N, C-alpha and C positions, 0 to 999 in steps of 0.2 A: 336356443339353449338358454336355460336359467343360470345365470350368474354363479350362485351357491353352489350347483351342481358340478362345475367345474373344478379339475383338480389342478394345483399349480405347476402339474408338468404337463398340462395341455395348453393346447395354442388358442391363447382368448383371443374374441373379436375385437375387430377396432371400430366396430359401431355397437352401441349399445343404445336400449330403449328402455326409459327411466319411468316407472308409473308412479306420478304422486297425486293424491289426492288430499282427503280430510275426513273426517267425523263428526257427524252434524245430524240433526233431527230432517228427515223426509216424509213426513207425513206416515202411512202405514208401509212405506219401503225402508229397507235396514238403514240403521244410522252410517254403517258403512259404503252406502251406495256409491258414492264418490271415487271409493278405494276399489270397489267391485270392478266398476265400468274402466276405469284405468287401466286396470289389470287385463282384463280381458281383451281390451284393444289391442295392448302389447304382446300379449300371449299369442294373439290371431294373426298379428302379421311378422314375429319375428323371424319366421322361418323363410317368409317370401323375401325377407330383405337380410337375410343371412346376419341378423342382430343378437347379441346376449341381449336377455332380461334381467335388470336388477331386482332386487327385492323391493317392494313397494315400499314408498316413505307414506305412512298413512295420515301424517297431521299436516294440516294446514290453517289459513286466517280464517276464522269466523267472526262474524260481527252481530248482524241483524238475529239472528238465532240464539242467543243467548238468552236464557230462560225457559226453552224448551228443553226436553229432558234428552241426555244421549250426547251432547257435543263437547267437543274437545278441539280447544285453539291453542296454538303458540303465537309467539310475537313476530311481526314481519322480520325483524332482524335475524332473530333466529331459523326463520325459515329460511331466508338466502344464506346464512351461513351453513346449513348445511347442503343446501344444493351446492355451493361453491366449494365446499369440504370434499363433498364426494368428488365432483369434477376432477378437483385438484389429485384426489388420491388415482381416479382412474386413468389419470397422465401417466403413472409409473407402468402400470399394464398395456400400455401402447393404444391405449382407445384414441382414436382422432375425431369420431363424432358420437355427440348425445343427442337422443330425442327425446323429450319430455311428453309423456301423454298424460295431459292434466285433465282431472275429473272435476276441478272445483273454480269456479269462476274467482273466488277470492283471492285466487293465488297469481291469478293471471298478472295483473300490473307489477307484481313482486318478480314472477318467474322474466316477465321482460327486463327489467332492471338487472337481475344477477347473470342472466346468459348472456348479455351484452360483454359481462365483467370476466366471465368465462373465457369468451371467444379474444376480447381483446388482451387479457395476461396471460392465457394458458393457450391459446391457440389452438382450442377444440371447436370444431364447426358445432354450433348448437341448434336447435328447434324445440317449439313448445307447440302442441296442438290442443286446443280448444274444439272436442269435437262438436260437439252443440250449436257451433257457429256455421259450419260448412254447409249445411243443408237448411237454411232457417227456414224454408216453405215445406220441408218434408213432413212434418207432423200432419199438414192441411191435406198435404195428397194422399198420406198413408190412412189417417185416422179421421180426416175431415174437420180438425180442429188445432190448436197449438195447446201443447201441455203447458209446462215451466218446470220449476224447480220440485223435484219429488213427482213429477207428473207423468206422463204415459210413456214420453220419449226414454225417463231413464228407468222406468218399467220394463221395457222392452228389452235393454241392453243387459239388465240385473237378469232379467228371466232366462236370458241367453247363457249367461256363466253361470247360473244357479236356478235350471228349472222347477226344483223344490219351493222357491220362492213363490207363494201364492198369494195374490192380493186381488180383491174383487170388493165391488161395493161403491158407494159415494161417501166423500170425506170433505169436510170443511176445508177450505182454501181460502187464500186472500190475493188479489191484485192489487199489486203496487201503483200508486199514482205519482206521474209527474210532480216534483214539488214537495211531495209528502215524505216525511223520515219520521218511522216510526222504531223503537227499541225499546223491548223486543220485537219483532214481528210478529203481528195479530195470529199468524197462522205459521206453520212451519212446510204447508206446499205453496208453493209461490208463482200464479197463473201469469202466463204471457199474454192473455187475452182476458176481457172483461168476463166476470163471474164469482161466485162464491163456493163454488164447490168443485172436483176433480172427480171423474168416473173411471173407474180401474176396469169396469166389464169391456175388457175389448179383445176380439179374437185371436188366437195366438199365433195364427197364419199371419196375421197384420204384426205381431210384435218381432216376429222372425223377418219379414221384409224391412221393416224399418231397420232392424240391426244389422241386415246384409249389404243395404243400401250406405248406411254410414261406413261399415267397415270399408266397402268399394271405394267411397268417396277419401277416406283417411291414407287408404294404399295409391290413389291417384297423387295425392297432395305431395305422399312420401316419394314417390317417384320423379314428380318434379324437382323437389328440393335436392334428392341424391344425384340427379343428372348434373344439373348445376353446379353443384359443389365438385361434381368430380371432374367438369370442364373448367371451372373454376382452378383447380389444383393441377391440372394435367393428366390426371388419373384415367 
């Protein structure tokens, strides 16, 4: 159930999913790609785990893509304060568990830091999931190659959320090298493999296959976490 649709007279869930992303360039994909994916995953799994879904927090920490059109960034302390203060407020509604569905790698370390504070100070059990790390070899198995930031993996999940988003053709991309830092990044598509372009001409069946496997993997991870939390608390 989406949090904003609940009435103050309703029973509020003790477990909530919190989609968090950012707004930044993703080549030909929407600048809201990270937000779209975070919301899609949270909404897809909420009923399975009887979780309320908080409104998306759409702004994160961007650095290497300054200089490309469409990006919005906030300071790390601002980001962490928002996450903490949202969780602080949730405590008064009886929330005991918060899971962040993170759509953006630039948020990861900051979420790790603030969520420990949420748990240690507020007593709310919390977790954050970076979906793209869970099945690192999956793009090779499904598509025959790795994609990257703004690549075919993100296309798959955006397409499942919004099938009207049509992207095709080849676009210039950049493969970051170890020991090399460039501000701004030469391209907004950042490959996890050697190469200088990303090809978006992918069979729709493979896009769906990829998205379904990711959702199943996130479901498995959440089941393990919630089982452990329940055993720990005696619930």
